[in-house]
Each structure stands twice: as C-alpha cells, then as structure tokens.
Residue frames relative to the residue before (quaternion, step in Angstrom):
aa qw qx qy qz dx dy dz
X 1.0000 0.0000 0.0000 0.0000 0.00 0.00 0.00
X 0.6463 0.5163 -0.3121 0.4672 3.54 1.00 -0.89
X 0.6407 0.5260 -0.3238 0.4562 3.58 1.06 -0.83
X 0.6439 0.5170 -0.3241 0.4615 3.61 0.99 -0.80
X 0.6304 0.5292 -0.3297 0.4624 3.57 1.03 -0.77
X 0.6383 0.5275 -0.3202 0.4602 3.54 1.03 -0.85
X 0.6475 0.5153 -0.3138 0.4655 3.59 0.96 -0.90
X 0.6432 0.5287 -0.3245 0.4487 3.57 0.98 -0.85
X 0.6399 0.5172 -0.3207 0.4692 3.56 1.01 -0.82
X 0.6470 0.5212 -0.3181 0.4566 3.58 0.96 -0.88
X 0.6592 0.5047 -0.3076 0.4648 3.59 0.91 -0.92
X 0.6503 0.5088 -0.3157 0.4675 3.56 0.96 -0.86
X 0.6488 0.5197 -0.3167 0.4568 3.56 1.01 -0.80
X 0.6429 0.5152 -0.3243 0.4648 3.57 0.98 -0.82
X 0.6388 0.5472 -0.3249 0.4323 3.54 1.06 -0.75
X 0.6516 0.5057 -0.3180 0.4675 3.57 1.21 -0.37
X 0.5092 0.6482 -0.4354 0.3619 3.61 1.19 -0.26
X 0.5753 -0.6260 0.3991 0.3434 3.61 -0.93 0.87
X 0.6699 0.5054 -0.3186 0.4408 3.61 0.84 -0.89
X 0.6532 0.5055 -0.3132 0.4687 3.58 1.01 -0.82
X 0.6456 0.5150 -0.3188 0.4651 3.58 0.95 -0.87
X 0.6553 0.5254 -0.3129 0.4433 3.57 0.93 -0.92
X 0.6949 0.4701 -0.2928 0.4587 3.59 0.87 -0.87
X 0.6059 0.5427 -0.3597 0.4572 3.57 1.10 -0.59
X 0.6752 0.4698 -0.2861 0.4915 3.58 0.98 -0.83
X 0.6180 0.6054 -0.3410 0.3679 3.56 1.03 -0.86
X 0.6230 0.5530 -0.3572 0.4224 3.59 0.97 -0.74
X 0.6775 0.4743 -0.2934 0.4796 3.57 0.89 -0.91
X 0.6276 0.5361 -0.3358 0.4539 3.59 1.00 -0.79
X 0.6746 0.5096 -0.2978 0.4433 3.57 0.84 -0.99
X 0.6827 0.4918 -0.2982 0.4507 3.57 0.78 -1.02
X 0.6781 0.4836 -0.2934 0.4692 3.58 0.92 -0.87
X 0.6555 0.5376 -0.3138 0.4277 3.60 1.00 -0.83
X 0.7002 0.4407 -0.2815 0.4860 3.61 1.07 -0.63
X 0.6769 -0.5632 0.2668 0.3917 3.56 1.27 0.25
X 0.5530 0.5848 -0.4091 0.4298 3.59 1.22 0.29
X 0.3418 -0.7393 0.5445 0.2003 3.56 -0.74 1.06
X 0.0380 0.7908 -0.6080 0.0594 3.56 -0.76 1.08
X 0.4894 -0.6424 0.4886 0.3302 3.59 -1.05 0.66
X 0.0066 -0.7771 0.6292 -0.0140 3.57 -0.93 0.91
X 0.1210 -0.8675 0.4780 0.0657 3.58 0.54 1.22
X 0.7289 0.4177 -0.2539 0.4794 3.59 1.08 -0.55
X 0.5112 0.6391 -0.4264 0.3852 3.60 1.26 -0.02
X 0.4805 -0.6762 0.4662 0.3075 3.60 -0.98 0.76
X 0.5417 -0.5752 0.4759 0.3862 3.60 -1.18 0.43
X 0.2421 -0.7918 0.5512 0.1029 3.56 -1.01 0.81
X 0.2027 -0.7596 0.6081 0.1101 3.54 -0.95 0.94
X 0.1865 -0.7534 0.6194 0.1184 3.57 -1.09 0.77
X 0.0680 0.8033 -0.5849 0.0897 3.57 -0.61 1.15
X 0.3942 -0.6898 0.5530 0.2507 3.54 -1.09 0.73
X 0.0554 0.8084 -0.5792 0.0888 3.57 -0.66 1.10
X 0.3121 -0.6992 0.5999 0.2319 3.52 -1.39 0.03
X 0.1026 -0.7810 0.6153 0.0316 3.55 -0.86 1.03
X 0.8175 -0.1387 0.0418 0.5575 3.57 -0.43 1.23
X 0.7386 -0.4224 0.2128 0.4803 3.55 0.99 0.89
X 0.5997 0.5447 -0.3613 0.4617 3.60 1.28 0.00
X 0.2549 -0.7897 0.5402 0.1400 3.58 -0.59 1.11
X 0.2369 0.7547 -0.5897 0.1630 3.52 -1.22 0.56
X 0.5127 -0.6232 0.4907 0.3286 3.55 -1.33 -0.12
X 0.1917 -0.7662 0.6052 0.0993 3.55 -0.90 0.99
X 0.1623 -0.7426 0.6453 0.0757 3.54 -0.89 1.06
X 0.0249 -0.8550 0.5121 -0.0779 3.53 -0.31 1.32
X 0.3412 -0.7915 0.4753 0.1767 3.61 -0.72 1.08
X 0.6576 -0.5738 0.3093 0.3776 3.61 1.17 0.33
X 0.7710 0.1770 -0.1439 0.5945 3.59 1.23 0.05
X 0.6801 -0.4648 0.3491 0.4468 3.58 -1.23 0.26
X 0.0790 0.8086 -0.5697 0.1239 3.56 -0.84 0.99
X 0.5911 -0.5256 0.4509 0.4136 3.58 -1.23 0.33
X 0.3139 -0.7831 0.5164 0.1468 3.58 -1.05 0.75
X 0.1269 -0.7560 0.6386 0.0673 3.51 -1.24 0.68
X 0.2519 -0.7138 0.6321 0.1656 3.55 -0.98 0.91
X 0.1432 -0.7962 0.5855 0.0523 3.56 -0.50 1.20
X 0.1326 -0.8096 0.5713 0.0221 3.57 -0.69 1.16
X 0.2680 -0.7777 0.5439 0.1658 3.62 -0.39 1.17
X 0.5177 -0.6232 0.4838 0.3309 3.54 -1.30 0.29
X 0.7248 -0.3946 0.3166 0.4676 3.56 -1.25 -0.45
X 0.2447 0.7644 -0.5460 0.2402 3.56 0.53 1.24
X 0.5713 -0.6624 0.3662 0.3175 3.52 -0.80 1.07
X 0.7178 0.4519 -0.2611 0.4608 3.58 0.93 -0.84
X 0.3349 -0.7827 0.4763 0.2201 3.59 1.25 -0.15
X 0.8492 -0.0607 0.0716 0.5197 3.57 -0.79 -1.02
X 0.6850 0.4732 -0.2852 0.4748 3.60 1.22 -0.37
X 0.3722 0.7174 -0.5045 0.3038 3.60 1.23 0.10
X 0.5279 -0.6713 0.4061 0.3251 3.64 -0.71 1.00
X 0.6425 0.5193 -0.3318 0.4555 3.61 1.01 -0.74
X 0.6359 0.5185 -0.3182 0.4750 3.56 1.05 -0.79
X 0.6592 0.5098 -0.3066 0.4600 3.57 0.92 -0.93
X 0.6541 0.5095 -0.3198 0.4585 3.60 0.90 -0.91
X 0.6830 0.4973 -0.2954 0.4461 3.58 0.83 -0.98
X 0.6684 0.5045 -0.3059 0.4529 3.58 0.89 -0.92
X 0.6750 0.4880 -0.2987 0.4659 3.57 0.92 -0.89
X 0.6469 0.5256 -0.3254 0.4465 3.59 0.96 -0.85
X 0.6724 0.4808 -0.2986 0.4770 3.59 0.96 -0.86
X 0.6391 0.5291 -0.3346 0.4468 3.59 0.97 -0.79
X 0.6445 0.5151 -0.3230 0.4636 3.59 1.08 -0.67
X 0.6221 0.4754 -0.3461 0.5169 3.58 1.30 -0.09
X 0.5879 -0.6263 0.3319 0.3898 3.55 1.20 0.72
X 0.4831 0.5916 -0.4819 0.4293 3.52 0.74 1.22
X 0.3275 -0.6740 0.6166 0.2413 3.53 -1.21 0.60
X 0.0854 -0.8260 0.5571 -0.0104 3.57 -0.45 1.23
X 0.0965 -0.7851 0.6109 0.0330 3.55 -0.72 1.11
X 0.1721 -0.7746 0.6042 0.0734 3.57 -0.61 1.19
X 0.2610 -0.8153 0.5020 0.1235 3.54 -0.35 1.28
X 0.3912 -0.7163 0.5396 0.2067 3.54 -1.03 0.92
X 0.0042 -0.8374 0.5428 -0.0644 3.59 -0.49 1.21
X 0.5344 -0.5932 0.4967 0.3402 3.54 -1.29 0.44
X 0.4600 0.6803 -0.4390 0.3645 3.58 1.25 -0.23
X 0.5602 0.6115 -0.3839 0.4061 3.59 1.13 -0.59
X 0.7083 0.4077 -0.2399 0.5240 3.59 1.21 -0.53
X 0.5097 -0.6608 0.3914 0.3877 3.58 1.32 0.37
X 0.4680 0.6459 -0.4621 0.3876 3.54 1.07 0.71
X 0.2227 -0.7520 0.6078 0.1241 3.56 -0.92 0.95
X 0.1540 0.7845 -0.5795 0.1581 3.57 -0.30 1.27
X 0.5418 -0.6446 0.4327 0.3220 3.56 -1.01 0.81
X 0.5454 0.6223 -0.4043 0.3897 3.58 1.14 -0.51
X 0.6048 0.5620 -0.3645 0.4308 3.61 1.07 -0.62
X 0.6294 0.5140 -0.3367 0.4756 3.60 0.97 -0.79
X 0.6563 0.5123 -0.3022 0.4642 3.55 0.96 -0.91
X 0.6271 0.5425 -0.3417 0.4424 3.59 1.01 -0.76
X 0.6467 0.5104 -0.3247 0.4645 3.58 0.95 -0.83
X 0.6501 0.5170 -0.3146 0.4595 3.58 0.93 -0.89
X 0.6932 0.4818 -0.2858 0.4535 3.57 0.81 -0.98
X 0.6312 0.5275 -0.3360 0.4587 3.58 1.03 -0.75
X 0.6650 0.4985 -0.3074 0.4635 3.59 0.92 -0.90
X 0.6464 0.5100 -0.3234 0.4663 3.61 0.97 -0.78
X 0.6677 0.5040 -0.3062 0.4542 3.56 0.91 -0.89
X 0.6543 0.5038 -0.3174 0.4662 3.58 0.99 -0.78
X 0.6046 0.5954 -0.3485 0.3982 3.56 1.06 -0.79
X 0.7768 0.2855 -0.1552 0.5394 3.58 1.11 -0.64
X 0.4156 0.7257 -0.4608 0.2971 3.59 1.24 0.22
X 0.5261 -0.6692 0.4204 0.3139 3.63 -0.91 0.85
X 0.6735 0.4875 -0.3049 0.4645 3.61 1.16 -0.38
X 0.6728 0.4858 -0.2709 0.4879 3.56 1.32 -0.09
X 0.0408 -0.7718 0.6333 0.0397 3.53 -1.13 0.73
X 0.7686 0.3217 -0.2524 0.4920 3.54 -1.05 0.75
X 0.6680 -0.5181 0.3517 0.4020 3.58 -1.28 0.24
X 0.4738 -0.6719 0.5076 0.2577 3.53 -1.25 0.61
X 0.1884 -0.7458 0.6253 0.1315 3.56 -1.22 0.62
X 0.2721 -0.7107 0.6171 0.2002 3.53 -1.34 0.36
X 0.0405 -0.7749 0.6308 -0.0006 3.56 -0.95 0.96
X 0.0249 0.8354 -0.5459 0.0588 3.58 -0.53 1.16
X 0.2531 -0.7615 0.5831 0.1267 3.53 -1.10 0.80
X 0.8500 0.0614 -0.0635 0.5193 3.56 -1.05 0.87
X 0.8269 -0.0903 0.0828 0.5489 3.61 -0.88 -0.90
X 0.5812 0.5847 -0.3707 0.4276 3.58 1.16 -0.55
X 0.6096 0.5402 -0.3451 0.4663 3.57 1.12 -0.62
X 0.6368 0.5206 -0.3217 0.4690 3.57 1.03 -0.79
X 0.6485 0.4984 -0.3139 0.4822 3.57 0.97 -0.85
X 0.6302 0.5415 -0.3306 0.4475 3.58 1.06 -0.74
X 0.6326 0.5240 -0.3256 0.4683 3.59 1.03 -0.76
X 0.6494 0.5072 -0.3176 0.4692 3.57 0.96 -0.85
X 0.6596 0.5102 -0.3073 0.4585 3.57 0.94 -0.90
X 0.6447 0.5526 -0.3246 0.4167 3.59 0.99 -0.83
X 0.6605 0.5036 -0.3073 0.4645 3.58 1.19 -0.49
X 0.4692 0.6848 -0.4428 0.3388 3.59 1.25 -0.13
X 0.5392 -0.6505 0.4220 0.3287 3.65 -0.86 0.89
X 0.5972 0.5876 -0.3686 0.4028 3.60 1.11 -0.55
X 0.7218 0.4010 -0.2449 0.5081 3.59 1.22 -0.39
X 0.3358 0.7649 -0.4932 0.2428 3.58 1.25 0.15
X 0.8484 0.1194 -0.1199 0.5015 3.58 -0.77 1.07
X 0.6208 0.5845 -0.3326 0.4030 3.60 1.24 0.00
X 0.7079 0.4841 -0.2586 0.4445 3.60 1.16 -0.46
X 0.4344 -0.6665 0.5392 0.2763 3.55 -1.06 0.79
X 0.7558 -0.2342 0.1915 0.5807 3.58 0.99 -0.88
X 0.2801 -0.6907 0.6266 0.2279 3.52 -1.41 0.07
X 0.0767 -0.7913 0.6064 0.0119 3.58 -0.78 1.05
X 0.0291 -0.8083 0.5877 -0.0193 3.58 -0.87 0.95
X 0.1120 -0.7645 0.6328 0.0510 3.52 -1.19 0.70
X 0.8543 0.0375 -0.0588 0.5151 3.56 -0.62 1.17
X 0.3871 0.7411 -0.4672 0.2874 3.59 1.12 0.62
X 0.3688 -0.6685 0.5807 0.2827 3.55 -1.26 0.40
X 0.3505 -0.7433 0.5321 0.2038 3.58 -1.20 0.50
X 0.8047 0.0847 -0.0107 0.5875 3.59 1.04 -0.73
X 0.4224 -0.7381 0.4623 0.2511 3.59 -0.64 1.07
X 0.6045 0.5260 -0.3691 0.4709 3.60 1.07 -0.57
X 0.6262 0.5230 -0.3274 0.4766 3.57 1.08 -0.72
X 0.6159 0.5322 -0.3410 0.4702 3.59 1.05 -0.74
X 0.6578 0.5086 -0.3063 0.4635 3.57 0.91 -0.95
X 0.6247 0.5520 -0.3313 0.4419 3.56 0.98 -0.87
X 0.7155 0.4562 -0.2627 0.4592 3.58 0.80 -1.00
X 0.6664 0.5097 -0.3115 0.4463 3.59 0.91 -0.89
X 0.7498 0.4202 -0.2296 0.4568 3.60 0.89 -0.90
X 0.7991 0.3013 -0.1461 0.4993 3.60 1.07 -0.65
X 0.4296 -0.7118 0.4599 0.3120 3.60 1.21 -0.32
X 0.7005 0.3870 -0.2568 0.5418 3.58 1.26 0.35
X 0.1796 -0.7216 0.6541 0.1388 3.54 -1.17 0.71
X 0.1878 -0.7502 0.6229 0.1177 3.56 -0.92 0.93
X 0.0638 0.8103 -0.5718 0.1118 3.55 -0.40 1.26
X 0.8325 -0.1484 0.0655 0.5298 3.57 -0.48 1.20
X 0.7579 -0.3981 0.1959 0.4783 3.55 0.91 0.96
X 0.6201 0.5358 -0.3454 0.4573 3.58 1.26 -0.13
X 0.2835 -0.7251 0.6015 0.1789 3.57 -1.10 0.76
X 0.0500 -0.8075 0.5874 -0.0227 3.56 -0.54 1.19
X 0.3077 -0.7783 0.5159 0.1826 3.62 -0.30 1.23
X 0.0395 -0.7962 0.6038 -0.0057 3.54 -1.17 0.64
X 0.1827 -0.7584 0.6156 0.1114 3.55 -1.05 0.81
X 0.1805 -0.8275 0.5225 0.0977 3.59 -0.15 1.23
X 0.5139 -0.5738 0.5332 0.3498 3.51 -1.27 0.44
X 0.5875 -0.5917 0.4016 0.3786 3.65 -0.97 0.70
X 0.6080 0.5707 -0.3516 0.4255 3.57 1.12 -0.63
X 0.5647 0.6064 -0.3921 0.3996 3.61 1.14 -0.54
X 0.6659 0.4837 -0.2998 0.4825 3.59 0.95 -0.86
X 0.6281 0.5419 -0.3316 0.4492 3.57 1.02 -0.78
X 0.6638 0.4899 -0.3029 0.4772 3.58 0.94 -0.91
X 0.6435 0.5342 -0.3250 0.4415 3.58 0.95 -0.89
X 0.6803 0.4742 -0.2981 0.4728 3.59 0.88 -0.90
X 0.6135 0.5482 -0.3430 0.4532 3.57 1.06 -0.74
X 0.6636 0.4865 -0.2964 0.4849 3.57 0.95 -0.91
X 0.6487 0.5326 -0.3237 0.4367 3.60 0.92 -0.91
X 0.6387 0.5336 -0.3278 0.4471 3.58 0.98 -0.81
X 0.6780 0.4879 -0.2892 0.4677 3.56 1.08 -0.71
X 0.6522 0.5254 -0.3119 0.4486 3.58 1.25 -0.29
X 0.6505 0.4639 -0.3238 0.5068 3.58 1.27 -0.09
X 0.6668 -0.4957 0.3511 0.4317 3.63 -1.18 0.39
X 0.6060 -0.6090 0.3768 0.3462 3.56 -0.97 0.90
X 0.6400 0.5657 -0.3354 0.3974 3.59 0.98 -0.81
X 0.7461 0.4115 -0.2262 0.4721 3.60 1.12 -0.56
X 0.4519 0.7359 -0.4308 0.2620 3.59 1.24 -0.15
X 0.6585 0.5157 -0.3274 0.4396 3.58 0.88 -0.85
X 0.6625 0.5068 -0.3093 0.4567 3.58 0.94 -0.88
X 0.6630 0.4921 -0.3081 0.4725 3.58 0.95 -0.85
X 0.6415 0.5230 -0.3255 0.4571 3.59 0.96 -0.83
X 0.6522 0.5137 -0.3170 0.4585 3.57 0.98 -0.82
X 0.6525 0.4987 -0.3158 0.4752 3.59 1.01 -0.76
X 0.6630 0.5153 -0.3093 0.4464 3.58 0.96 -0.83
X 0.7317 0.3973 -0.2543 0.4920 3.60 1.00 -0.69
X 0.5672 -0.6646 0.3473 0.3405 3.57 1.32 0.19
X 0.4901 0.6853 -0.4332 0.3200 3.58 1.21 0.07
X 0.7622 0.1277 -0.1176 0.6237 3.59 1.28 -0.31
X 0.5654 -0.5926 0.4487 0.3575 3.57 -1.24 0.40
X 0.4731 -0.6738 0.4918 0.2835 3.55 -1.10 0.71
X 0.4693 0.7063 -0.4320 0.3071 3.59 1.25 -0.29
X 0.7266 0.4595 -0.2525 0.4441 3.57 1.02 -0.74
X 0.4700 0.6830 -0.4482 0.3343 3.59 1.22 -0.01
X 0.5024 -0.6105 0.4995 0.3540 3.61 -1.08 0.58
X 0.7044 -0.5088 0.2796 0.4084 3.62 -1.13 0.61
X 0.6510 0.5300 -0.3367 0.4265 3.61 0.90 -0.85
X 0.7005 0.4411 -0.2652 0.4943 3.58 0.91 -0.91
X 0.6041 0.5611 -0.3570 0.4392 3.57 1.07 -0.68
X 0.6358 0.5322 -0.3386 0.4448 3.61 1.00 -0.74
X 0.6330 0.5079 -0.3287 0.4831 3.58 1.07 -0.71
X 0.6362 0.5341 -0.3171 0.4576 3.56 0.95 -0.88
X 0.6881 0.4885 -0.2926 0.4497 3.59 0.80 -0.97
X 0.6260 0.5266 -0.3408 0.4634 3.58 1.05 -0.70
X 0.7235 0.4512 -0.2504 0.4584 3.58 0.88 -0.95
X 0.7199 0.3929 -0.2518 0.5138 3.59 1.21 -0.33
X 0.4367 0.6969 -0.4547 0.3418 3.59 1.26 0.14
X 0.1643 -0.7993 0.5720 0.0835 3.60 -1.03 0.78
X 0.6167 0.5244 -0.3433 0.4763 3.59 1.28 0.16
X 0.3621 -0.7677 0.4772 0.2276 3.64 -0.34 1.15
X 0.6017 0.5756 -0.3606 0.4201 3.59 1.13 -0.55
X 0.6969 0.4795 -0.2693 0.4603 3.60 1.15 -0.55
X 0.4683 0.7300 -0.4319 0.2476 3.59 1.18 -0.44
X 0.6922 0.4828 -0.2993 0.4452 3.61 0.75 -0.98
X 0.6554 0.5080 -0.3191 0.4589 3.59 0.97 -0.82
X 0.6650 0.4925 -0.3052 0.4712 3.57 0.97 -0.82
X 0.6310 0.5322 -0.3336 0.4552 3.58 1.02 -0.76
X 0.6382 0.5420 -0.3245 0.4402 3.58 1.04 -0.76
X 0.6655 0.5029 -0.2985 0.4638 3.61 1.19 -0.41
X 0.4494 0.6991 -0.4525 0.3234 3.59 1.25 -0.04
X 0.5894 -0.5534 0.4330 0.3986 3.60 -1.17 0.43
X 0.6860 -0.5368 0.3145 0.3774 3.54 -1.16 0.68
X 0.6327 0.5452 -0.3389 0.4331 3.58 0.97 -0.81
X 0.6829 0.4748 -0.2854 0.4761 3.57 0.95 -0.88
X 0.6322 0.5294 -0.3302 0.4593 3.60 1.00 -0.80
X 0.6471 0.5172 -0.3162 0.4624 3.56 0.95 -0.89
X 0.6590 0.5105 -0.3136 0.4547 3.58 0.97 -0.83
X 0.6287 0.5300 -0.3384 0.4575 3.59 0.97 -0.81
X 0.6720 0.4837 -0.2977 0.4752 3.58 1.00 -0.78
X 0.6662 0.5290 -0.3127 0.4226 3.59 0.88 -0.94
X 0.7785 0.3344 -0.1708 0.5028 3.56 1.02 -0.77
X 0.5676 0.5506 -0.4009 0.4626 3.58 1.19 0.58
X 0.4265 -0.7004 0.5056 0.2682 3.62 -0.66 1.01
X 0.5600 0.6200 -0.3907 0.3864 3.60 1.12 -0.57
X 0.6518 0.5421 -0.3213 0.4220 3.58 1.07 -0.66
X 0.7575 0.3223 -0.1942 0.5335 3.61 1.20 -0.38
X 0.2871 0.8031 -0.4887 0.1837 3.59 1.28 0.22
X 0.6555 0.5309 -0.3201 0.4314 3.59 0.98 -0.81
X 0.7033 0.4610 -0.2597 0.4747 3.59 1.19 -0.47
X 0.5303 0.6246 -0.4126 0.3981 3.59 1.26 -0.02
X 0.0510 -0.8284 0.5578 -0.0083 3.57 -0.48 1.18
X 0.5916 0.5602 -0.3771 0.4405 3.61 1.17 -0.42
X 0.5694 -0.5778 0.4445 0.3800 3.62 -1.10 0.58
X 0.1855 -0.7796 0.5918 0.0875 3.58 -1.05 0.81
X 0.0159 -0.7603 0.6492 0.0181 3.55 -1.00 0.87
X 0.0915 -0.8202 0.5647 -0.0070 3.55 -0.97 0.86
X 0.0794 -0.7413 0.6608 0.0867 3.51 -1.30 0.50
X 0.0578 0.7973 -0.5948 0.0848 3.57 -0.97 0.86
X 0.3920 -0.7033 0.5412 0.2426 3.55 -1.06 0.78
X 0.4770 -0.6787 0.4779 0.2889 3.57 -0.91 0.91
X 0.7381 0.3427 -0.2080 0.5427 3.60 1.21 -0.43
X 0.2090 0.8048 -0.5275 0.1745 3.58 1.16 0.55
X 0.2576 -0.8060 0.5114 0.1502 3.64 -0.58 1.06
X 0.6803 0.4965 -0.2828 0.4590 3.60 1.25 -0.23
X 0.7751 0.0802 -0.0321 0.6260 3.59 1.04 -0.81
X 0.4303 -0.7467 0.4340 0.2625 3.62 -0.50 1.12
X 0.5817 -0.5935 0.4387 0.3419 3.54 -1.13 0.74
X 0.5458 0.6272 -0.3902 0.3956 3.58 1.16 -0.51
X 0.6086 0.5606 -0.3566 0.4338 3.58 1.11 -0.59
X 0.6211 0.5162 -0.3399 0.4819 3.59 1.09 -0.64
X 0.6496 0.5089 -0.3151 0.4688 3.58 1.04 -0.76
X 0.5989 0.5383 -0.3583 0.4724 3.59 1.11 -0.64
X 0.6352 0.5450 -0.3210 0.4432 3.54 0.98 -0.90
X 0.6813 0.4799 -0.2850 0.4735 3.57 0.88 -0.93
X 0.6393 0.5332 -0.3271 0.4473 3.58 1.01 -0.81
X 0.7274 0.4321 -0.2388 0.4766 3.58 0.94 -0.92
X 0.7669 0.2033 -0.1166 0.5974 3.59 1.13 -0.64
X 0.2209 -0.8486 0.4623 0.1316 3.60 0.33 1.25
X 0.6650 0.5128 -0.3213 0.4377 3.62 1.09 -0.50
X 0.4588 0.7047 -0.4370 0.3193 3.58 1.27 -0.05
X 0.2966 -0.7244 0.5966 0.1768 3.54 -1.03 0.88
X 0.0774 -0.8145 0.5750 0.0055 3.61 -0.59 1.16
X 0.1275 -0.7595 0.6360 0.0488 3.54 -0.89 1.04
X 0.1649 -0.8004 0.5723 0.0681 3.57 -0.71 1.09
X 0.0455 -0.7727 0.6331 0.0034 3.55 -1.02 0.91
X 0.2999 -0.7903 0.5117 0.1537 3.59 -1.22 0.26
X 0.7127 0.4631 -0.2682 0.4535 3.61 1.12 -0.47
X 0.5315 0.5890 -0.4245 0.4364 3.56 1.25 0.20
X 0.2595 -0.7130 0.6286 0.1710 3.55 -0.98 0.92
X 0.7692 -0.1555 0.0089 0.6198 3.51 0.01 1.41
X 0.7873 -0.2655 0.1802 0.5265 3.65 -0.27 -1.13
X 0.5983 0.5545 -0.3629 0.4504 3.59 1.25 0.28
X 0.3855 -0.7128 0.5393 0.2289 3.55 -0.92 0.95
X 0.1386 0.8260 -0.5209 0.1648 3.59 -0.33 1.27
X 0.0620 -0.7689 0.6364 0.0035 3.62 0.13 1.21
X 0.1897 -0.8412 0.5024 0.0637 3.60 -0.77 1.00
X 0.7842 0.1949 -0.1136 0.5781 3.58 1.22 -0.08
X 0.6607 -0.4817 0.3730 0.4385 3.60 -1.24 0.25
X 0.6255 0.5344 -0.3473 0.4500 3.58 1.05 -0.71
X 0.6096 0.5496 -0.3505 0.4511 3.59 1.03 -0.75
X 0.6706 0.5148 -0.3117 0.4337 3.56 0.92 -0.88
X 0.5972 0.5484 -0.3768 0.4479 3.59 1.15 -0.42
X 0.7085 0.4084 -0.2544 0.5163 3.58 1.23 -0.41
X 0.4462 0.7385 -0.4301 0.2657 3.56 1.28 -0.20
X 0.6074 0.5839 -0.3635 0.3975 3.58 0.99 -0.77
X 0.6592 0.5117 -0.3127 0.4537 3.57 0.97 -0.84
X 0.6590 0.5027 -0.3082 0.4669 3.58 0.98 -0.82
X 0.6740 0.4900 -0.2966 0.4666 3.56 0.91 -0.90
X 0.5950 0.5475 -0.3541 0.4700 3.57 1.10 -0.67
X 0.6730 0.4904 -0.2950 0.4685 3.58 0.88 -0.95
X 0.6646 0.4978 -0.3050 0.4663 3.57 0.94 -0.88
X 0.6098 0.5421 -0.3415 0.4665 3.59 1.12 -0.68
X 0.6485 0.5085 -0.3238 0.4648 3.59 0.94 -0.85
X 0.6381 0.5193 -0.3238 0.4673 3.58 0.99 -0.83
X 0.6627 0.5004 -0.3040 0.4670 3.58 0.88 -0.95
X 0.6340 0.5351 -0.3246 0.4543 3.56 1.03 -0.79
X 0.6483 0.5101 -0.3178 0.4674 3.59 1.02 -0.78
X 0.6037 0.5562 -0.3522 0.4495 3.57 1.08 -0.75
X 0.7184 0.4377 -0.2460 0.4815 3.57 0.88 -0.96
X 0.6442 0.5536 -0.3287 0.4130 3.59 0.97 -0.84
X 0.5812 0.6027 -0.3749 0.3980 3.59 1.11 -0.53
X 0.7688 0.3195 -0.1777 0.5247 3.58 1.24 -0.35
X 0.4800 0.6762 -0.4470 0.3356 3.60 1.22 0.03
C-alpha cells in the first residue's frame, strides 16, 4: 500500500512538469486544430474579440485569465484572420490557456509589404507588456506567415522578449523559392532535392514578382509572362525578371537573380528570413511536409542548415499545412504523422509552460 502511494505521488509530480503538461494539452489542441470536435471539459471558455495593439488590428482569443501569449501569423489566405483553419487553430490553442492574437496582415492579399513585418513586431511588443499576459511571448506562423514571423523575430525591438518562434510550412529564402518553383529542384548545400509544385505556387510567385517591379512596367511584364506578347520588347530591368521566372535550370537561378533591378533585389532580401538569420536569437522550431506542394521541403532544410539549433519535425500527409490523408494506405501512415505533429505542438506549448 505504501509503495502504491509512493507511485501515485511520483505520477502526480510528473504531471506537474511543464513538458508533461504541454504534451497533454497538445493532443487536444492538435485534434481540434485539424477539424475534429473533441470534448475538453477542463478547458476554459474562449472569447474572440477584435482589438488593436499599438495600432495593429487583429483578433484576440482570450481564455479569461492571465496567460502566456502567442502571436499567430496566418499565411497568404484570402480570408485572413477569418480563415476557418486560422480560427480553429487560434481557438484550440487559446483553450490550452494561451492568449492568442491573430494579426491582420496585407499578406492575406498576396502583398509583400514591410508594414506587415512591423505589425508583427509591434503586436509582440504590446502583448509582452499587456496586463492580460504573463510570461514571454511566442510567435507561431503558417506558410508565408511563418517566414514573416522569422523576419520579425530578428528585429532589435524584440531582442530578449520572445520565448520562441514556431513555423509550419515556411520558406527561408525567396531566391530558393523561385529556384524550386521555376525548375522543380531545390539546391541545398550541394544536394538536389526534387519538388513537384502545385500550379498555384507559380501563380502566387508571379503575382508577388509583379508587385516587386515598378507599377508602370507591371502590365508589360504580365503580358510577357502569360505569352500574349513577346518578351523581346521588354526593357532590360523587366526582361531580367522575365528570364528568372522562365528559367528551368536550377544552376542558373542565383546568377539570374543577381541581374535583377535593385528594387527587386532589395525586396527579395527584405522578405527572406535568410537575410536576418544572424540576428535570430530566439529558439526556432519548425514543421514541414516532405511533399509540401506550396513551399518546397528544401526550404526547411535551408533553415536547419543556416540555424543549426533549429528543431525540425518532418511530416508527409499534410498538404502544405492541411492534414489530408487521401487513401486507405495514407491512413495506415497517419499515426506517425499525427505523432510528429503532436510533438511539434507540444514544443510550441512547452516553450511557455
């Protein structure tokens, strides 16, 4: 009897450990985030309110008491903060006793603007000193939003303020993205990593590229890209963009990118986490699907190569950031993917326990 009492005390003590608590919460968060309704009788009720933090608008999911905060950065999704996947994820995390602020970005319109990076920084700073928040703030970003989150985390205004940065399906280098989308190959540290992009990936890339050139030349470049006019008549600056986007040789990508006009080169650097890797001091954890059709897996490998302390979780049944088993055979492998995703979710929560 005495031995059983001792075991009970040990089990109870283990249950108080932050890592154990985080993993227990992580399972419910993961299942709910992928769209499965599960009873969570001990989870707090969550309120969703639209607020402004230091002039940055967004939705705060609040569990009713002081809690660690997470800035959730959506990707280039049309519905932005109202995307059902974003809403599910934010609510599920908030029910794990987190204050989750989903920042409203122009990225939702496929626009790459520096103001979005500034918005993430300002939101994280405001949460760090908010009366409803306790403990350090984390950033959690999905897809391109994860990349923007990495860039924001390197800002000097957030030095020493972040518990960690977590990303799912993020790119690390925009030139690397262009290389993979246009040639079907990522060259990473001498390795050739084949990739089959979704047709939408090329569409998004061209849309972003058009926004990076002067407005006066966008129509002409768009016409050349869609084949309605010859590229021969383009001025040199626009021709260099065209040649980069129509290149099929991964070995030439870097050389072609170097020939871009200064405005485009500056933009590629500003929106690439690789350009600020040396300034990233917060711990980074990442998850990426090896068959991601929107952002190549090679980008996750670049991240690990440049930031050796990064924890990378690899999955295979996620279509970009959506869990989508498509056959009975896929479901036989689902347990392994869900296990990996659970570990990632647990790490996200454990950084603040």
